[in-house]
C-alpha positions as CSV (number, residue, x, y, z in Angstrom):
1,M,-1.3,-23.0,36.6
2,K,-0.4,-22.5,32.9
3,L,-3.4,-24.5,31.9
4,K,-5.7,-22.5,34.1
5,L,-4.3,-19.2,32.7
6,T,-4.7,-20.5,29.1
7,G,-8.2,-21.6,29.8
8,F,-9.0,-18.1,31.2
9,V,-7.6,-16.4,28.2
10,L,-9.6,-18.6,25.9
11,L,-12.7,-18.0,27.9
12,L,-12.3,-14.3,27.4
13,S,-11.7,-14.7,23.7
14,F,-14.8,-16.9,23.4
15,I,-16.9,-14.4,25.3
16,S,-15.5,-11.6,23.1
17,L,-16.2,-13.5,19.9
18,R,-19.6,-14.5,21.1
19,S,-20.7,-10.9,21.9
20,A,-19.3,-9.8,18.5
21,A,-21.3,-12.6,16.8
22,Q,-24.5,-11.2,18.1
23,A,-24.2,-8.3,15.7
24,Q,-22.9,-10.4,12.8
25,R,-24.3,-9.8,9.3
26,I,-23.9,-12.3,6.5
27,L,-22.9,-10.3,3.4
28,T,-22.8,-11.6,-0.1
29,L,-20.3,-10.2,-2.6
30,N,-23.0,-8.6,-4.8
31,E,-24.4,-6.8,-1.7
32,A,-21.0,-5.5,-0.8
33,I,-20.5,-4.2,-4.3
34,Q,-23.8,-2.4,-4.4
35,L,-23.3,-0.8,-1.0
36,S,-19.8,0.2,-2.0
37,L,-21.0,1.9,-5.1
38,Q,-23.7,3.7,-3.2
39,N,-21.4,5.1,-0.6
40,S,-18.1,5.5,-2.4
41,K,-16.6,9.0,-1.9
42,L,-14.5,8.5,-5.1
43,L,-17.7,8.1,-7.2
44,K,-19.3,11.1,-5.5
45,N,-16.2,13.1,-6.5
46,S,-16.5,11.7,-10.0
47,Q,-20.1,12.9,-10.2
48,A,-19.0,16.4,-9.2
49,K,-16.5,16.4,-12.0
50,I,-19.3,15.4,-14.5
51,E,-21.4,18.2,-13.2
52,E,-18.5,20.6,-13.7
53,A,-18.0,19.4,-17.3
54,T,-21.7,19.7,-18.0
55,A,-21.7,23.3,-16.7
56,A,-18.7,24.0,-19.0
57,L,-20.6,22.7,-21.9
58,K,-23.6,25.0,-21.1
59,E,-21.2,27.9,-20.8
60,A,-19.8,27.1,-24.3
61,V,-23.3,26.9,-25.8
62,Q,-24.4,30.1,-24.1
63,K,-21.7,32.0,-26.1
64,K,-24.1,31.7,-29.1
65,L,-26.6,33.8,-27.2
66,P,-26.7,37.6,-27.7
67,D,-24.9,40.0,-25.3
68,A,-27.1,42.7,-23.8
69,G,-26.2,45.8,-21.8
70,I,-28.2,48.5,-20.3
71,S,-27.0,51.8,-18.8
72,G,-28.5,55.0,-17.7
73,S,-27.5,58.2,-15.9
74,Y,-29.0,61.2,-14.2
75,L,-26.8,64.3,-14.3
76,R,-27.1,67.5,-12.4
77,F,-25.4,70.7,-13.6
78,N,-24.6,74.1,-12.2
79,S,-25.7,77.1,-14.2
80,P,-23.3,77.1,-17.1
81,N,-22.4,80.1,-19.2
82,I,-23.5,79.2,-22.7
83,D,-22.7,81.3,-25.7
84,L,-24.3,80.0,-28.8
85,K,-22.6,81.1,-32.0
86,T,-25.3,81.4,-34.6
87,S,-25.5,83.0,-38.0
88,N,-27.2,86.0,-36.5
89,N,-24.5,86.5,-33.9
90,N,-21.0,85.9,-35.3
91,G,-19.1,86.4,-32.1
92,G,-20.2,89.8,-31.2
93,G,-20.5,91.1,-27.7
94,S,-22.4,89.2,-25.1
95,G,-24.2,86.8,-27.5
96,N,-27.8,86.0,-27.5
97,Q,-28.3,85.5,-23.8
98,G,-32.0,85.9,-24.1
99,G,-32.3,82.7,-26.2
100,T,-30.0,80.6,-24.0
101,P,-31.9,77.7,-22.4
102,N,-31.6,77.1,-18.7
103,I,-30.0,73.6,-18.4
104,N,-29.3,72.2,-15.0
105,Q,-30.0,68.4,-15.3
106,A,-30.1,65.6,-17.8
107,V,-31.3,62.0,-17.9
108,Y,-30.4,59.4,-20.5
109,G,-30.6,55.6,-21.0
110,L,-28.9,53.2,-23.4
111,L,-29.8,49.6,-24.4
112,N,-27.3,47.7,-26.6
113,L,-27.6,44.2,-28.1
114,G,-25.0,42.2,-29.9
115,L,-25.6,38.7,-31.5
116,P,-22.5,36.9,-32.6
117,I,-22.7,35.9,-36.3
118,Y,-19.1,34.8,-37.0
119,Q,-16.2,34.4,-34.6
120,G,-13.8,32.4,-36.7
121,G,-15.4,29.2,-35.6
122,R,-14.3,29.7,-32.0
123,I,-17.9,29.3,-30.6
124,R,-18.6,26.2,-32.7
125,Y,-15.3,24.5,-31.9
126,G,-15.6,25.5,-28.2
127,I,-19.0,23.7,-28.0
128,E,-17.6,20.6,-29.7
129,S,-14.6,20.5,-27.4
130,A,-16.8,20.9,-24.3
131,K,-18.9,18.0,-25.5
132,Y,-15.8,15.7,-25.8
133,L,-14.7,16.7,-22.4
134,E,-18.1,16.0,-20.8
135,Q,-18.1,12.5,-22.4
136,A,-14.6,12.0,-21.2
137,A,-15.6,12.9,-17.6
138,K,-18.4,10.3,-17.8
139,L,-15.9,7.7,-18.9
140,D,-13.6,8.6,-16.1
141,A,-16.4,8.1,-13.7
142,D,-17.0,4.6,-15.2
143,K,-13.4,3.8,-14.8
144,D,-13.6,4.9,-11.2
145,K,-16.6,2.7,-10.8
146,E,-14.6,-0.3,-12.0
147,E,-11.8,0.6,-9.5
148,V,-14.4,0.7,-6.7
149,I,-15.7,-2.7,-7.7
150,Q,-12.3,-4.2,-7.7
151,N,-11.3,-2.7,-4.4
152,T,-14.5,-4.0,-2.9
153,I,-13.8,-7.5,-4.2
154,E,-10.3,-7.4,-2.7
155,A,-11.6,-6.1,0.6
156,Y,-14.3,-8.8,0.6
157,V,-11.8,-11.6,-0.1
158,N,-9.5,-10.2,2.5
159,L,-12.4,-10.4,5.0
160,Y,-13.1,-13.9,4.0
161,K,-9.4,-14.9,4.3
162,A,-9.1,-13.3,7.7
163,K,-12.2,-15.1,9.1
164,S,-11.0,-18.4,7.5
165,A,-7.7,-18.0,9.3
166,V,-9.5,-17.4,12.6
167,D,-11.6,-20.5,12.1
168,L,-8.7,-22.8,11.1
169,V,-6.3,-21.5,13.8
170,K,-9.1,-21.9,16.4
171,E,-9.6,-25.5,15.3
172,S,-5.9,-26.1,15.5
173,L,-5.8,-24.5,19.0
174,L,-8.5,-26.8,20.2
175,Q,-6.6,-29.8,19.0
176,A,-3.4,-28.5,20.6
177,Q,-5.1,-28.0,23.9
178,Q,-6.6,-31.4,23.7
179,R,-3.1,-32.8,23.1
180,V,-1.8,-30.9,26.1
181,R,-4.4,-32.5,28.3
182,V,-3.6,-35.9,27.1
183,F,0.1,-35.4,27.4
184,T,-0.4,-34.0,30.9
185,N,-2.1,-37.2,32.0
186,L,0.6,-39.3,30.4
187,E,3.4,-37.2,32.1
188,Q,1.7,-37.5,35.5
189,N,1.5,-41.2,35.1
190,G,5.2,-41.4,34.1
191,L,4.4,-42.5,30.5
192,L,5.7,-39.3,28.8
193,A,8.8,-37.3,29.2
194,R,8.4,-33.8,30.7
195,N,10.2,-32.3,27.7
196,D,7.6,-33.7,25.3
197,L,4.8,-32.1,27.4
198,L,6.6,-28.8,27.3
199,K,6.9,-29.0,23.5
200,A,3.1,-29.6,23.3
201,E,2.4,-26.7,25.6
202,L,4.7,-24.4,23.6
203,Q,2.9,-25.3,20.4
204,A,-0.4,-24.6,22.1
205,S,0.9,-21.2,23.3
206,N,2.2,-20.3,19.8
207,T,-1.1,-21.3,18.3
208,E,-2.9,-19.1,20.8
209,L,-0.7,-16.2,19.8
210,S,-1.5,-17.0,16.1
211,L,-5.2,-16.9,17.0
212,L,-4.8,-13.4,18.5
213,D,-3.0,-12.2,15.4
214,A,-5.6,-13.7,13.1
215,D,-8.4,-12.2,15.2
216,N,-6.8,-8.8,15.0
217,N,-6.5,-9.1,11.3
218,W,-10.2,-10.1,11.0
219,Q,-11.2,-7.1,13.1
220,L,-9.2,-4.7,11.0
221,A,-10.5,-6.2,7.8
222,N,-14.0,-5.8,9.2
223,V,-13.5,-2.2,10.0
224,N,-12.1,-1.5,6.5
225,M,-15.1,-3.2,4.9
226,N,-17.5,-1.2,7.0
227,L,-15.9,2.0,6.0
228,M,-16.1,1.1,2.3
229,L,-19.7,0.1,2.6
230,G,-20.9,3.0,4.8
231,L,-21.9,0.7,7.6
232,P,-21.5,1.2,11.4
233,A,-17.9,0.4,12.4
234,E,-19.1,-2.1,15.0
235,T,-21.0,-4.3,12.5
236,M,-19.4,-7.7,12.3
237,L,-19.5,-8.9,8.7
238,V,-19.3,-12.5,7.6
239,A,-18.4,-13.1,4.0
240,D,-20.6,-15.7,2.2
241,S,-18.3,-18.3,0.8
242,A,-20.9,-19.2,-1.9
243,S,-20.2,-15.7,-3.4
244,L,-16.6,-16.6,-4.1
245,E,-16.9,-18.8,-7.1
246,T,-13.8,-19.5,-9.2
247,S,-14.3,-19.1,-12.9
248,D,-13.5,-21.6,-15.7
249,E,-13.1,-18.8,-18.3
250,K,-11.9,-20.2,-21.6
251,K,-10.8,-16.9,-23.3
252,T,-7.3,-16.7,-24.5
253,L,-4.8,-13.9,-23.7
254,D,-5.3,-12.3,-27.1
255,E,-9.0,-12.2,-26.6
256,F,-8.6,-10.4,-23.3
257,V,-6.2,-7.9,-24.9
258,Q,-8.7,-7.2,-27.7
259,A,-11.5,-6.8,-25.2
260,A,-9.4,-4.3,-23.3
261,K,-8.8,-2.2,-26.4
262,T,-12.5,-2.2,-27.0
263,N,-13.8,-1.8,-23.5
264,R,-11.2,0.1,-21.4
265,K,-12.8,3.4,-20.3
266,D,-9.5,5.1,-19.8
267,M,-8.5,4.5,-23.4
268,A,-11.9,5.8,-24.7
269,S,-11.6,8.8,-22.3
270,L,-8.1,9.6,-23.6
271,E,-9.4,9.4,-27.2
272,L,-12.1,12.0,-26.4
273,R,-9.6,14.3,-24.8
274,K,-7.4,14.0,-27.8
275,K,-10.3,15.0,-30.0
276,A,-11.0,17.9,-27.7
277,A,-7.4,19.0,-28.0
278,E,-7.5,18.8,-31.8
279,T,-10.7,20.9,-31.7
280,G,-9.0,23.3,-29.5
281,V,-6.3,23.8,-32.2
282,K,-9.1,24.8,-34.7
283,S,-10.7,27.1,-32.1
284,T,-7.3,28.8,-31.5
285,K,-6.8,29.3,-35.2
286,G,-10.1,31.2,-35.3
287,E,-8.4,34.1,-33.6
288,Y,-6.8,34.8,-37.0
289,Y,-10.2,35.9,-38.3
290,P,-12.4,38.9,-37.5
291,G,-15.5,38.8,-35.4
292,I,-18.9,39.8,-36.9
293,K,-21.9,40.7,-34.8
294,L,-25.4,41.8,-35.5
295,T,-25.9,44.9,-33.3
296,G,-28.9,46.8,-32.1
297,G,-29.8,49.5,-29.6
298,Y,-32.2,51.9,-28.1
299,V,-31.5,55.4,-26.8
300,A,-33.7,57.7,-24.7
301,A,-32.7,61.1,-23.3
302,N,-34.3,64.0,-21.6
303,I,-32.6,67.4,-21.0
304,P,-35.3,69.7,-19.6
305,N,-35.8,73.0,-21.5
306,F,-33.5,71.8,-24.3
307,L,-33.8,68.3,-25.7
308,T,-36.0,65.1,-25.5
309,I,-35.2,61.9,-27.4
310,T,-37.5,58.8,-27.6
311,N,-37.9,55.9,-29.8
312,A,-34.3,56.1,-31.1
313,V,-33.7,52.5,-32.3
314,N,-30.7,51.4,-34.3
315,I,-29.7,48.1,-35.9
316,G,-26.6,47.2,-37.8
317,V,-23.6,45.0,-38.3
318,G,-20.4,45.3,-36.4
319,V,-16.9,44.0,-37.4
320,S,-14.0,43.8,-35.0
321,Y,-10.5,42.5,-35.5
322,N,-7.5,42.5,-33.2
323,L,-4.5,43.2,-35.3
324,G,-2.3,41.8,-32.6
325,S,-3.6,38.4,-33.3
326,I,-1.6,38.3,-36.5
327,W,1.7,37.9,-34.5
328,K,0.3,36.6,-31.2
329,T,-1.9,33.7,-32.3
330,K,0.9,31.6,-33.8
331,A,2.3,30.8,-30.4
332,K,-1.1,29.9,-29.1
333,V,-1.7,27.5,-32.0
334,E,1.7,25.9,-31.4
335,Q,0.8,25.3,-27.7
336,A,-2.6,23.8,-28.7
337,E,-0.9,21.5,-31.3
338,A,1.7,20.4,-28.7
339,R,-1.1,19.5,-26.3
340,A,-2.8,17.4,-28.9
341,K,0.6,15.7,-29.7
342,Q,1.1,14.9,-26.1
343,L,-2.3,13.1,-25.9
344,T,-1.4,11.1,-29.1
345,I,1.8,9.9,-27.5
346,S,-0.1,9.2,-24.2
347,Q,-2.4,7.0,-26.2
348,S,0.5,4.9,-27.5
349,I,1.9,4.7,-24.0
350,L,-1.4,3.6,-22.6
351,D,-1.9,1.0,-25.3
352,D,1.5,-0.6,-24.3
353,K,0.5,-0.3,-20.6
354,I,-2.8,-2.0,-21.2
355,Q,-1.2,-5.0,-23.0
356,L,1.3,-5.4,-20.2
357,Q,-1.4,-5.1,-17.5
358,V,-3.7,-7.7,-19.2
359,S,-0.8,-10.1,-19.8
360,Q,0.3,-9.8,-16.1
361,A,-3.2,-10.3,-14.8
362,Y,-3.8,-13.2,-17.2
363,L,-0.7,-15.0,-16.1
364,N,-1.4,-14.3,-12.5
365,W,-4.9,-15.8,-12.9
366,L,-3.5,-18.9,-14.5
367,S,-1.0,-19.2,-11.7
368,T,-3.7,-19.0,-9.0
369,R,-5.8,-21.7,-10.7
370,K,-2.8,-24.0,-10.7
371,K,-2.1,-23.2,-7.0
372,I,-5.6,-24.3,-6.1
373,D,-4.9,-27.8,-7.5
374,V,-1.4,-27.9,-5.9
375,Y,-2.7,-26.8,-2.5
376,K,-5.6,-29.2,-2.6
377,T,-3.2,-32.0,-3.2
378,A,-1.0,-30.6,-0.4
379,V,-4.0,-30.7,2.0
380,D,-4.6,-34.4,1.2
381,Q,-0.9,-35.1,1.6
382,A,-0.6,-33.2,4.9
383,T,-3.8,-34.9,6.3
384,E,-2.5,-38.3,5.4
385,N,1.0,-37.5,6.7
386,Y,-0.5,-36.4,10.1
387,R,-2.6,-39.6,10.3
388,I,0.5,-41.8,9.6
389,T,2.7,-39.8,12.0
390,K,0.0,-40.0,14.7
391,N,-0.2,-43.8,14.3
392,K,3.6,-44.0,14.4
393,Y,3.7,-41.8,17.5
394,D,1.1,-44.0,19.2
395,N,3.4,-46.9,18.6
396,N,6.5,-45.0,19.7
397,L,8.0,-45.0,16.2
398,V,8.4,-41.2,15.9
399,T,9.1,-38.4,18.3
400,T,6.8,-35.7,19.7
401,T,8.6,-33.2,17.5
402,D,7.6,-35.2,14.4
403,L,4.0,-35.2,15.5
404,L,3.9,-31.5,16.2
405,D,5.6,-30.7,12.9
406,A,3.0,-32.8,11.0
407,D,0.2,-31.0,12.8
408,V,1.7,-27.6,11.9
409,A,2.2,-28.7,8.2
410,Q,-1.5,-29.8,8.1
411,L,-2.7,-26.4,9.4
412,Q,-0.5,-24.5,6.9
413,A,-1.7,-26.6,4.0
414,K,-5.3,-25.9,5.0
415,L,-4.6,-22.2,5.2
416,N,-2.8,-22.1,1.9
417,F,-5.7,-23.9,0.2
418,A,-8.3,-21.6,1.6
419,F,-6.3,-18.5,0.6
420,A,-5.6,-19.9,-2.9
421,K,-9.3,-20.2,-3.6
422,A,-9.9,-16.7,-2.4
423,D,-6.9,-15.3,-4.3
424,A,-8.2,-16.9,-7.5
425,V,-11.4,-14.8,-7.2
426,V,-9.3,-11.6,-6.8
427,A,-7.0,-12.5,-9.7
428,Y,-9.9,-13.3,-12.1
429,N,-11.7,-10.0,-11.3
430,K,-8.4,-8.1,-11.7
431,L,-8.1,-9.7,-15.1
432,L,-11.7,-8.5,-15.9
433,E,-10.8,-5.0,-14.7
434,T,-7.7,-4.8,-16.9
435,A,-9.9,-6.0,-19.8
436,G,-12.6,-3.4,-19.0
437,L,-15.2,-6.2,-18.3
438,I,-15.5,-6.1,-14.5
439,D,-18.6,-3.9,-14.5
440,Q,-20.4,-6.1,-17.0
441,N,-19.5,-9.2,-14.9
442,S,-20.6,-7.7,-11.6
443,S,-24.0,-6.7,-13.1
444,K,-24.6,-10.3,-13.9
445,K,-24.3,-11.4,-10.3
């Protein structure tokens, strides 16, 4: 009954995997990276930040352009009492009412222009600072791109490891079920103890549970990969093992550290932000100085029965100075200098952090390369151990437990070897990311 139930479960699993295989898509690592870059929400957000920085630069440049204002009014009056004091009528009596104009409305318009000539350097330094910040935003986007590439590689390797685990556990399950069938025949013929058959059945059951867990992990890794690539969630992806090539990089740790100091986008971005902050100090100090503008204007007015003004053009130079800046600007300058100082310290912190990150990634990469050799040897040893144990078991020299343990050890060795090769790819690309070289490497694929 147990065998029939197990066979039924396996049949359902086989049908499920077969139906999923109908929509399978073989995906190379390079294709995964390209799709991820096209559909990354992080990169879209980075592009929006670049657009914001570009708009801020345009705003800073536009401060060089003239200011213009236009205004006009139409006024309606009642009938005012107007007493004009003239030389002919020095305050006597009722005044010269016969000569008083009848004014009940007025229209006027003003056009004013102001072109900044000198603002204490605030405009020039503002433009310079905005340029630094725009360049820093672009470098931040490049850094985000590197992060997306590394995350894609990790997800791709995780997908490969999950599928490898499914394949290896499935192969082990088939062997375990075959062993159960053989042991069942032996037990029915009185050639095997019932306890040994139960041990074999228990191992088959445990392997079946391991297959379910491995399949769930594969499905989850597949969903995660589809979300990253912008593909339908039901698409079954198969990682191309040929894409997972381990590198025989010969660079030393010092060479990677130097590469990081030259190529790390976050270091370059921080340098630009520091320059922007230093420029901000100069811009703030500009508030100590007066502002000078070239001014111009045009006036037109019409007061019926009294006055008409046309073609009244004026041009001149205006000077403005806020006396409060003498005692208020000092605190602003101190704040700007403190911000610049913070960025200088942040540079030093980041430099130490980069050296630690590169060292850690480099040592981890060396470790994974050594693990590949160790696990490869372990696979050979486990395979040979199982062969010897199987021969001894066939000759009644070892117990069933020894045989099953040797089989489990062989499966574990194969899994460790497959995972080590995949982990080496992740470790190498992590090293490239910490050295600021991952984008260059991915473009060569």
